[in-house]
N, C-alpha and C positions, 0 to 999 in steps of 0.2 A: 539447351536441350540435351538430356542424357540419352545418347543413342542406344545404350544397352537396356533402357527401360522399354523400348518400343517392341511391339509384336512384329512378326515377319511380314504380315500384310501391311502394317504401317511403314516398315522399312521399304517395301516394294513401292508404295505410294511416293515416298520421298525420293527414291531412285528415279522413278518415272518423271517426277517434277523437277529433277536435277537439283534437289536440295541436298542430297547426299550421293556419294559414289561408293564403289565397292571397297576401295582402299580405306576410306574414312571409317566405314562400318567395321571392317576387320581390325583396324588399329584400335578402335574403341573397345572391342571385345578382348583383344590381346592385352590391352592395358588393364582391363577389368580382371582378367585372369591373374595377372601379376599382383594386383592389389588384394584380391580376395582369396586366392588359392591357399596362401599360408594359413588362413583362418579356417576355411571350409574343408580343404583336403579332398576335393572331388575328383581329381585327375590322377590316374596311374601313369599315363604317358602323355605329355603335352606335345602338340604338333604346331606350336605357335610360329616357329621360324618357317616351317614349310607352308603354313597358312598365309604368312606375310608374302612369300614369293608367289604363291598361287593367286592371291588377291591382286598383286601387281600385274601378273600375266592376264588375268581375266579383264582387268580394267583397261589394259592396252588393247586387247581384242575388241572391247566395246568402243574405245576411242577410235579404233580403225574402221568402225562401221560394221563390224561383224554382228550378226543377229544371234544372240544367245537366249536361252530360256529365261523365264521370269524368276527362277530361283538361283540363277547363276551368281556365284559370289556370296551367297548367304551362308553364314557359319553354322556348324552343327557339332554336337558332341555324340560319341558312340560308346555304348556300354562295352566294356572290355571282354565280352563273350562273343562278339561278332567279328569274324575273321576280316582283317584289313590287310591287303597285300603289301608286303614289305615293312609292316609295322608289328610290333609286339602285340600278341593277343594272349593275355596271361590268365584270364578268368580269376584274377586276384589270388592266384595260388602260387606257392613255391614250386609246385610241380611243373608249371608252364612259365616260370619266371623269364626264361630266355627264348621262348618259342616265338618265332617270327612267321606270321602266316604267309604261305606261298601263293595264296589266291584270295580273291575277294568273295565274301558272302554275296548272295543275290541282292540283298537289300543294299549292300555297299555299292554294287554295280549300278543300282538305280539312283543312289545318291550321287555317285560320280557322273552318271549320264546327265544329271541336272547341273553339273559344274558347281555343286555346293562345296564348301570348304570345311574339311574335318579338322577341328582345332584340338582334338585329342581323344584318348580312350579313357573312359570314366570308371571310377571305382565301384565295387560291388561286393556282396558277400561271396566268399570263395565258391566257385562253381555254381553260383546263384542259390546257394543253400543258406538261407537266413532271412531275417526280417528287420535288420537294423544296420547293415553294412559294417558291423563290428567284427564279422568273421573274415574280413579281408586279411590276406597275409601282409599287405604293404602298409596300410594306414586305416584309421577310423575317420570316416567322413562325418562332418558336423552339420546340424540343421541350421540354415541361415536365419531362421526366425529366432532361434535360441541356441547358441553354440554349445550349451551344456547338454543338448538333447540329440537323439539319433535322427537321421533323415528318413528312416525306414529302409526297407530292403526287399529283395536283394539289389534292386536298381537304385540304391540310395545316391550314388554319385551322379547319375543322370538327373534325378529330381532336384538335388541340391544345386547342381550347376545351372539349371534353368531358373530355379528360385532366386539364386544369387546373381542372376543376369550375366553369368560367365559365357553362356551360349543362349541363343534365342529359342532353341528347341533341341531335343536329343532323342536318340533311340534307346529303348530298353527292352528287356524280355520279361514275360510274366508267366510263371508256372503255377502259382497258387495265390497271386495277388501282388507280385513283385514290381508291377508298374502302378497299380491303383493305390496300394497302401502307402508307398513313399510319396506319390502325388498328393494324397490326403495329408500326410504329415508336413509336406513342404508348401502347401497352398497353391499347387499348380494343377493343370489339367493332365490326366493320364488315361490313355485309351488302350485297352487290351482287345484286339480284334477277335472275330470268330476264328476258331482253330481251322487252319487251312487257307485263310484269306491271304496271309502274308507268308512268303517262302521262308522255311527254316534252313535252307541249304547254306552251309558255311557258318551256322550258329552252333557253338559248342553245346552238345546235348547234355541236359540234366535229366529230365523226364520226357521222353519223346512224344508221348501221347497227350502231354499237358502244356509243353512249352509253346509260347507264341511271341513273336516280335511285335512291339507296339511303340507308342510315341508319348513323349512329354512335351507340352507346349504351355505358353502363357495364357492362351485363351482357346475357345472352341473352334474359332475360324481357322487358326493355325493348325489345329488338330486335324480338321478335315483336309486341309491342303497337304499336310505331310502324309496322311493316309493315302491320298491320291497317288503319291510318289511310290510308296512301298508296296501297296496292294497289287495283287495280280497273280495269275497262274504261272507256275514254274515247273518245267519238265524235269528239273534236277531234284525236285522234292516230291516224292511219291504220295505225300499227304496233302499236297497243294490242290485246291479246288478252283475250277474255272467258273467264275460267276459273271464273266463278261466285264467290259470296261464300264466303270461307274465314276461319276463325278460327285464326290461326297460334299462338295461345297454347295450343291443344289439343295442340300438338307438344311442350310442355314436360314431357317424361317422362324419368325417370332410367334406366329399364330399356332397355338396348340389346342384350340377349342375342340372338345370332343375326344381328345386323347385319353385313352383308358390307362390309368396308373394303378397297379396293384401294390399294396403295402403289406408285406408278410409280417404278421405280428410276432413270430418267433425271432425275428432279427432285431426286435426292439425290447427284448426282455432282459433276463438276468445276464450280467456281465457287460452290458452297454452303459458307459458313463452317462450320468444324468444330463450333463451339459451337451454331450454329443446328441443324445436323444432329443433334447429340447430344440437344438438347432435344426435337426431333421424335421421335427414336427412343424417348425416355422416355415421351412422350405416347402413342405407338403401343403401347408395352408396357402402359400403363395401360388402353387400350381392350381389350387382350387379357384383362387381369385382370377387366374388367367384363363379359366374356362375348361380345365382338364377335369375328367371324371375320376375321382379317387375313391378307392374301396380297400378296406382292410380285408385280408384273407389269410388262410393258414397254408404255410409252406414248410411242413415239418421235416426239414432235411438237415438243418445245421448240426444237430447232435451226431448224425451219421457221417456227414460230409468230411469233417476234419480227420476222423480215423481212416476213412476210405482214402482220402487224399494222401495221407502220410504213408499208408501201406503201398499204394500204387507208385507214388513218387520215389520212395526209397528203393522199391524193387527195380524200377527202371534206372535209377541212379547207380545201383550196384552193378547192373549190366553195362551201362554206358561207360562207367569209370574203369571198367576192366582193361581198357586199352592203355591206361597210364601205368606202364610196367617197368619203366627205367631202361628199356631196351631201345626204343625208337627215337622219339623226339622230345622226351621228357627228362626231368631231373633224374640223375643216377647217383646213388650213394657212393662216396669215395671209399667207404669201408667195406663194401661188398666184394667178396672173393669168389663166391659160387653163383650159379644161376638162381638158385633159391634165395640166396642172400640179396641178390640184385632186386628181385621182386619185393621181398619182405622189408628190407632196410629202406629202399627208395620210397616205397609207399608210406612206410611208417614216418619217415623224416619229412616228406614233402606234402602230405595231406594234413590239413588242420583237424581239430577235434570234432567239429560239426560234420565235416565230410566223412570222417571215419565212422562217426555215429550212424549216419544214414546208410553208408555201405553195409555196415554190420546188420542194421535193421532190415535192409533190403535183402541181403543174402539169407537171413533167417526166414523171412516170409516166403522166399522162393525155394527153400530147402525141402528135401524129401520128408513127408510126414506133416509139413506145415503149409504147403502150397494151397491145398484145398481149404484149410481152415482160415487162412488169411487172404492170400492174393486172389484166389478164385472168388471168395465171398465178397471181397472189395469190388471186384469187377461186376458182380451181380448187383451190389448196392449202387454202383455207378449207373447201371441201367435204370434202377428205380429213381435215382435223382434226375436223370434225363427225362423220364416219363412224367415226373411231377412238374418239372419245368414246362414240358410240352403241354400238359393239361392247363397250366396257368396261362400260357400264351394263347390258348384258345379263347380266353376271356380278356386278357390285358395286352396292351401294346408294349408297355415297359413295366419293370418291377423296380421299386426304389427302396434302398436300404442304406444304413451307414456304410462307409467304406471300411472303417476300422472301429472297434469298440471304444477306443480311446484316442486322444491326441498323442503326439510324439512323446515318448517316454525318455527319461534321463539316460545318458550314456552309462553303461555298466549295470543298469538296474535289472535287466533280464538276461544278459548274455551268459550268466552262469546257471540259468534255470531254463533248460530247453522246453519243458512243457508250457511254461508261461509265455515263452517266445512263440511257440506254435499256436497258442490260443489267440495271438494277434491276427491270425489269418482266418478266423471263424466266419467273417462276413464275405470273404473273397473266394475261398477255395472251391465252393460249389459251382462257380461260373466256369472254372477250368475243367472240372470233372465233366460238366455237360458240354464243354466246347463252345460256350456262348460268348458274345461280345459284352464288354462292360466298360463304362467310363466313370472316372472319379472327377468331380469338380468341387471347388471350394464352396461351402454354403454358410460360412460364418467363422467366428473365432470363439474360444472359451474365455473364461474370466482372466486368464493369464496371457491372453493375446495369441494363443496358438491356433493355427488353422484346423478346421473340421471339414472332412470330405463327405460328399454324398455320392453314393454309387447308383448308377442307372444301368440296369441289365436289360438287354434286348434278346429277341429270338435269333436263331442262327442266321447270319448274313443280313441282319437288319440294322447294320451300322447307321444307316440314314436316320432311322427312328430314334436311336439313342443320341445321335449328334443333334438332331432337331430339338429333342427334349432338353438336352443340356444347354444348347445355345439360347433357347427361349428364356430359361431361368437366368442364365448369365447376363443376358441383355437387360433383364428386368431388375437385377440386384446389383450389378456393377462392383463385384468383389475387388477387382484389381484397383479400382479408383479409391476404394476406402481403406484398404489394408496393404501393407508391404513388409517384407522381412526387415527386422531391426538389428540383426547380428548381436543380440543380447548376450553378454558373457556371464 
């Protein structure tokens, strides 16, 4: 038995039956990290030594008869944008290379309250700006299915670590598809919750009205379990919404008879790879067989959503990144002599090209004379996008689209072409603009054996509906039993 192949709910079952203990589980994952990290490059900071000690302590407490939670001792990986007390939180940037967080983000407090074991901080595009994890200052993460390809981004380290069985699950963040797209590329489950369901306190801000913490897991059941842990109202986050306590595992039902699925024809047109389209059509046919009511409809937002997203995201990034000035807790240029030089040289030397590009774009759209033409108009279009989704959800329970127009692309093939990279987000950004929940689950592979993701979008705070829709399909098709990463070189 390969312990690292198991899902979290399978690990729990084996702990309960005394087939495995906490030390054995963590030793297996630590060994796996040592074996696969040199190839995959998913971690910025490994916490394996600390994890080993923690596993021993938790096992001792259990042996002494202490009652701990069901997730005690389960390993996890954390995207390096989430503050972790006493541990470097770098955002994969030279600017924060030596920043040690003085406090825990709310989601980390919740993870720690469950006595889970953080095995490390995971790689990402710098400040979460990118779709391939090639914009990290430290390293380029590889896709475990094919090491010559990207894992997606910006949460590529999280997706790759779960796909490579280096952690059983991980946290990421999603601003325009940064959980769902890498989940699709790496053949895992990725959930972006409704904006406001999970606290953003202690998560380094990229675009505050779009960012949302979410999860990467091996299957949908684990996804519901981890969402149970991190969801909930937080007084430390003014955008947090109180929807009461919910148990998302209650949504793990196979019966979807009568479920109304909307299929927006615009998301299956130009720019969508034919194999991706064919795989989605097969999945939709499967839903029909299972008793769902499927209907094609028009959701004409994709052509507006991408431009709207990049105007809003860059504007908010330019504002949020103003705090990195070389004065307080960030990188400071050794050559700077005056205050002006500290600002200019520190930011020039420590920010990467993509971050600079977005700051410049954002500053431009917020500047006098251009604010009304760009930022204000983008916010008006955002309202239109929300209204179109609201209208669609009057008729449909969920909306099904491809997660990405293509499978994972080759390393280096788009990193020098920002526009082409931005187009990778065409299927996902509208969900963030409208603040909706979305989940990506694997629905097949292409002719080269690369995973294809299906995106299921729900109405606000209807996570149960998308989890149920995803779970029913997953149980019917058993993707994980048929396919697994092969680390092709």
